[in-house]
Structures are given as structure tokens and as C-alpha cells.
Steps between C-alpha positions, in 0.01 A plus 500: 500500500645835397518797734238676293242221511572461878440862555175478293377206711574680823308820381204288383488309838511826692235665292281187516516478879423872533199471259363211697552684829324807364206278379474350843494840665238622258281197583556514875465866576201727435559808283531736804773278654726478194831673520484849357744425221274217362269602215142465614545636848175666607476695832147383578460203277405156654501299182772264385694505172433142382590564139831664597568218733452230236693699247799532747489128585470385143781744388723369773434134409579575130822677591598208713427253219700701258791500747486126532494464119793742463699313768440158342595635155841589630566159631435285194800304396600514141500156355627577157 
């Protein structure tokens, strides 16, 4: 595995984990309890952001799958 592909895998894993964490926070917290830097923070809102939660979790899962595929592609032995 080259240095570039290893760096790409690390970046993809970090972004994937952060996206999943954001999705879980969107699902667990009502809109008024979200951190102020999160999009969708409403001062008096009691609703949850289910669509944003699903988008974050799905995006994180896709990024982790791409990281696994990239990591495995770098380990293939050349047989020719």
C-alpha cells in the first residue's frame, strides 16, 4: 500500500466515523439541544432531524465501505 492510498484510507475512515457520529447526534437530540454549530439547530424546536440523521449514517457507512475497498485494492498481490 502506497503512502497516498494509506493517507486516503485514513481520511475516509475519519470522515466516515464523524458522519456516523453526527447522524447519531441528529437522531438522539431534539433540535433545541443540538450544538450551535450543527445545521438545523433551533432555539425552541422540539422535533428531531430524522432525515439528516439517516443521511449522516448512510454517508458514513458509504465512506467506510470505500475505505475498505481502497485498503484491499492496495494489498492485492500481482500474479503476472
